[in-house]
C-alpha positions in Angstrom: 47.0 -48.2 22.4 44.3 -46.5 20.4 44.5 -42.7 20.1 41.2 -41.2 19.0 40.5 -37.9 17.3 36.8 -36.8 17.3 35.6 -34.8 14.2 33.1 -32.1 15.2 31.4 -29.2 13.4 28.1 -27.9 12.2 25.8 -29.9 9.9 26.8 -30.0 6.2 30.4 -28.8 6.7 31.9 -32.0 5.2 32.6 -34.2 8.3 31.3 -37.4 6.8 33.0 -36.7 3.5 36.3 -36.2 5.3 35.7 -39.3 7.4 35.0 -41.4 4.3 38.1 -40.1 2.6 40.2 -41.0 5.7 38.8 -44.4 6.3 37.4 -45.4 2.8 34.2 -46.1 4.8 30.7 -45.6 3.4 29.1 -43.2 5.8 25.9 -41.6 4.4 26.5 -38.1 3.1 23.0 -36.9 2.2 22.5 -33.1 2.3 20.4 -32.6 5.4 21.2 -32.2 9.1 21.5 -35.2 11.4 22.2 -37.6 8.5 24.9 -39.2 10.7 23.1 -40.3 13.8 25.4 -42.9 15.3 29.1 -42.2 15.9 31.4 -43.9 13.4 34.9 -45.0 14.3 37.6 -45.5 11.6 41.2 -46.7 11.9 43.6 -44.9 9.7 47.2 -45.8 8.8 49.8 -43.2 9.7 51.9 -42.5 6.5 55.6 -43.0 7.3 58.3 -43.2 4.6 60.7 -44.7 7.2 58.9 -48.0 6.8 60.0 -48.1 3.2 63.6 -47.8 4.2 63.2 -50.5 6.9 61.6 -52.8 4.4 64.6 -52.4 2.1 67.1 -53.1 4.9 65.4 -56.0 6.7 63.2 -57.4 3.9 60.4 -58.5 6.3 57.6 -60.7 5.1 55.1 -58.1 6.5 55.1 -54.4 7.2 52.5 -53.0 9.6 52.1 -49.2 9.9 50.9 -47.6 13.2 47.4 -46.1 13.3 45.1 -43.4 14.6 41.4 -43.6 15.2 38.9 -41.0 14.0 35.4 -40.6 15.3 32.7 -38.9 13.3 29.6 -37.6 15.0 26.5 -35.9 13.7 26.6 -32.1 13.1 26.0 -29.9 16.1 23.6 -27.0 16.1 23.0 -24.1 18.4 21.4 -25.5 21.6 23.1 -28.9 21.1 24.3 -28.9 24.8 20.7 -28.7 25.9 19.5 -31.5 23.5 18.7 -29.5 20.4 19.1 -31.9 17.4 20.0 -34.7 19.8 23.1 -32.7 20.6 23.6 -34.0 24.1 23.8 -37.5 22.8 26.2 -36.5 20.1 28.5 -34.6 22.5 28.6 -37.6 24.8 29.9 -39.8 22.0 33.2 -37.9 21.9 33.9 -37.7 25.7 36.5 -40.5 25.3 38.5 -39.0 22.4 42.0 -37.7 23.0 41.7 -34.7 20.7 39.1 -32.8 18.6 39.3 -32.0 14.9 37.0 -29.0 14.4 36.0 -28.9 10.7 34.7 -25.5 9.5 33.2 -24.8 6.0 35.1 -22.1 4.1 33.5 -22.4 0.7 30.3 -21.2 -0.9 28.0 -23.8 -2.6 24.3 -23.1 -3.3 23.7 -26.8 -3.7 24.8 -27.6 -0.1 22.5 -26.3 2.7 23.9 -24.3 5.5 22.7 -22.8 8.8 22.6 -19.3 7.4 22.4 -17.7 4.0 25.7 -15.9 4.6 28.9 -18.0 5.1 30.8 -17.0 8.2 33.5 -19.5 9.3 34.3 -17.7 12.6 30.6 -17.5 13.6 30.3 -21.3 12.8 33.4 -22.1 14.8 32.2 -20.1 17.8 28.7 -21.8 17.8 30.3 -25.2 18.2 32.8 -24.0 20.7 30.0 -22.5 22.8 28.0 -25.7 22.8 31.1 -27.6 23.9 31.7 -25.1 26.8 28.0 -25.4 27.8 28.2 -29.2 27.8 31.3 -29.1 30.0 29.5 -26.7 32.3 26.6 -29.0 32.6 28.9 -32.0 33.4 30.9 -30.0 36.0 27.8 -28.8 37.7 26.5 -32.4 37.9 29.8 -33.5 39.4 29.7 -30.7 42.0 26.2 -31.7 43.1 27.1 -35.4 43.5 30.4 -34.6 45.2 28.8 -32.2 47.8 26.4 -35.0 48.8 29.2 -37.5 49.3 31.4 -34.9 51.0 29.0 -34.6 54.0 31.0 -37.5 55.5 33.9 -35.1 55.9 36.0 -36.7 53.1 38.9 -34.1 52.6 39.8 -35.5 49.1 36.3 -34.8 47.9 36.3 -31.3 49.4 39.5 -30.5 47.4 37.9 -31.9 44.3 34.9 -29.7 44.8 37.2 -26.7 45.0 38.8 -27.7 41.7 35.4 -28.2 40.1 34.1 -24.9 41.3 37.1 -23.1 39.9 36.7 -24.8 36.5 33.0 -24.0 36.6 33.8 -20.3 37.0 36.1 -20.4 33.9 33.5 -22.2 31.8 30.8 -19.7 32.9 33.0 -16.9 31.6 33.4 -18.6 28.2 36.9 -19.9 28.9 37.9 -23.5 28.0 38.8 -26.0 30.8 42.3 -26.2 29.3 42.9 -22.7 30.6 42.7 -24.0 34.2 46.1 -24.3 35.7 46.0 -27.5 37.8 48.5 -28.3 40.5 50.4 -31.6 39.7 48.3 -33.5 42.2 45.1 -32.2 40.6 46.1 -32.9 37.0 45.0 -36.5 37.0 41.6 -35.7 38.4 41.0 -32.9 35.8 41.9 -35.4 33.0 39.5 -37.9 34.4 36.7 -35.5 34.0 36.9 -35.9 30.2 35.9 -32.3 29.5 35.7 -31.6 25.8 37.2 -28.1 26.2 40.2 -29.6 27.9 41.2 -31.6 24.8 43.7 -30.3 22.2 42.0 -28.9 19.1 43.0 -29.0 15.4 41.0 -26.5 13.3 40.5 -27.6 9.7 39.1 -25.2 7.1 37.2 -27.2 4.5 37.9 -25.3 1.2 36.7 -25.8 -2.3 38.4 -28.1 -4.8 39.4 -25.0 -6.9 41.0 -23.3 -4.0 42.9 -26.5 -3.0 44.4 -26.8 -6.5 45.3 -23.2 -7.0 47.8 -20.8 -5.4 45.0 -18.2 -4.7 43.5 -17.9 -1.3 40.1 -16.2 -1.0 39.6 -13.4 1.5 37.2 -15.6 3.6 39.8 -18.3 4.0 42.6 -15.8 4.9 40.4 -14.1 7.4 39.4 -17.4 9.1 43.0 -18.6 9.1 44.1 -15.5 10.9 41.3 -16.0 13.5 42.0 -19.7 13.9 45.7 -19.1 14.6 44.8 -16.4 17.1 43.1 -19.1 19.2 46.4 -20.8 19.8 45.3 -24.0 18.0 46.9 -25.8 15.0 45.2 -24.9 11.7 45.3 -26.3 8.2 43.1 -26.3 5.1 42.0 -29.1 2.8 39.2 -29.9 0.4 37.2 -32.8 1.8 35.5 -33.3 -1.6 38.9 -33.5 -3.4 40.4 -35.8 -0.8 37.3 -38.1 -1.1 37.8 -38.2 -4.9 41.5 -38.9 -4.6 40.9 -41.6 -2.0 38.9 -43.6 -4.6 41.8 -43.7 -7.1 44.5 -46.3 -7.4 47.8 -45.2 -5.8 49.5 -44.6 -9.2 46.5 -42.5 -10.5 46.5 -40.5 -7.3 50.2 -39.7 -7.6 49.8 -38.6 -11.2 46.9 -36.3 -10.3 48.8 -34.8 -7.4 51.7 -34.1 -9.6 49.5 -32.5 -12.3 47.8 -30.3 -9.7 51.1 -29.5 -7.9 50.0 -31.1 -4.6 53.2 -32.2 -2.8 51.4 -33.8 0.1 47.7 -34.9 0.3 45.4 -33.1 2.7 44.7 -36.4 4.4 48.4 -37.0 5.1 48.8 -33.5 6.4 45.7 -34.0 8.6 47.0 -37.3 10.0 50.4 -35.9 10.7 48.9 -32.8 12.3 46.8 -35.2 14.6 50.0 -36.9 15.5 51.6 -33.5 16.4 48.5 -32.4 18.3 48.6 -35.5 20.5 52.4 -35.2 21.0 53.0 -38.7 19.7 56.1 -40.4 18.3 56.7 -43.7 16.4 59.1 -46.5 17.2 59.6 -49.7 15.2 60.1 -53.3 16.0 61.5 -56.2 13.8 60.1 -59.5 15.2 59.1 -62.8 13.6 59.9 -61.3 10.2 57.4 -58.5 10.8 58.4 -54.8 10.7 55.8 -52.9 12.7 55.4 -49.3 13.7 54.0 -48.4 17.2 52.6 -45.2 18.7 53.5 -43.8 22.1 53.4 -40.3 23.7 56.5 -38.3 23.5 58.9 -39.0 26.4 57.6 -42.6 27.1 60.1 -44.8 28.9 61.1 -48.0 27.2 59.2 -50.2 29.7 55.9 -48.4 28.7 56.7 -48.7 25.0 57.1 -52.5 25.6 53.7 -52.6 27.3 52.1 -51.1 24.1 53.1 -54.2 22.3 51.8 -56.5 25.0 50.7 -55.5 28.6 52.6 -58.5 30.0 55.9 -57.2 28.6 56.1 -54.5 31.3 56.7 -57.0 34.1 59.0 -59.1 32.0 61.2 -56.3 30.7 64.9 -56.9 31.0 66.5 -54.4 28.6 66.1 -52.8 25.2 68.4 -53.0 22.2 68.0 -49.7 20.5 69.0 -48.6 17.0 68.7 -44.9 16.5 67.0 -43.8 13.3 69.9 -41.5 12.2 72.3 -44.5 12.3 69.9 -46.6 10.4 69.4 -43.9 7.7 73.1 -43.4 7.4 74.3 -47.1 7.2 71.2 -48.7 5.6 72.5 -52.0 7.0 71.9 -54.1 10.1 75.3 -55.6 9.6 77.1 -52.3 9.6 75.1 -51.1 12.6 76.3 -54.1 14.6 79.8 -53.9 13.2 80.2 -50.3 14.2 78.7 -50.8 17.7 75.7 -48.6 17.1 73.2 -50.8 19.0 72.7 -49.2 22.4 71.6 -51.3 25.4 69.0 -49.3 27.4 67.0 -49.9 30.6 63.4 -49.4 31.7 63.7 -45.6 32.0 65.2 -44.9 28.6 63.1 -42.2 26.9 62.1 -43.7 23.5 62.9 -41.4 20.6 61.0 -41.0 17.4 62.3 -43.5 14.8 64.0 -45.9 17.3 64.1 -49.5 16.1 63.9 -51.5 19.3 64.4 -55.2 20.2 63.0 -55.9 23.7 64.6 -58.6 25.8 62.2 -60.1 28.2 62.2 -62.6 31.0 60.5 -65.9 30.2 56.8 -65.6 30.6 
């Protein structure tokens, strides 16, 4: 199951630099708008120290972390929803993502062009948010027009959908995100299927200077924007895309020494990936099969049968039971032998809600 986070923002705020740091890819980073024309998708390993413990306990031949996907699109400008700077095309590229990472520049640099001579992170954030709302409004209006034509046959389901669409349109026209629409349970699936950008969870990331990232001082412009960002109800964090890019090019040992020297306990990239995990309400479970220890991603509350289907779609129909080792028991005993000896392996059925850190062996009917 691939969970995707789309990176959005104005031109020259550091999106491609951040994407390169995340994925070690080589996306062009020239200093002019629309350098990134096509969307880039990168797969990123989710850091998880629990894999180190499992490796020591089970000594597998191979360890496979779970992953997140990040999508980088070209910078948006005012008027993007109406095609300015190929904006419509760019916005369409992120319709299928599960969440948005909105990167906002919070540092001054005369060598990097910007949309205005004065740096104003809140203004920049609101420009992109407005374009997203306008794009959603355009999509909803198109859906209403098409649905009204089809509804002439008297289809009651379509008429209900038109009502929902018109209510969402009213919210968007008032500058409110689609996520503020309170759908009835029977409408929720339809609203999700619309793929509206303003209905997706958002992580706001302030891109700060390297000096700020390695010091205890926080400039007024960052403090002011952080206060605003948190007032929107979204998750917020800061990092230096340039610094993360430089560190991503180092060998692991060199990176750790540098982080220690600069008193950086956790890299910005690790914080970003973990925040994306939190944003999407995901958990990790583990399997030990064929001498491979592997981490898997599922939404919080997923039943065991759906977790099995993440490994292979055919496992859902063949599911018999799940042998579950809870993470706290593993951390305490550090031994598969003791876990079995102490009766700490739990046999669970299809509806068992998988917990973060569970190590599961799925028992399946012959296929």
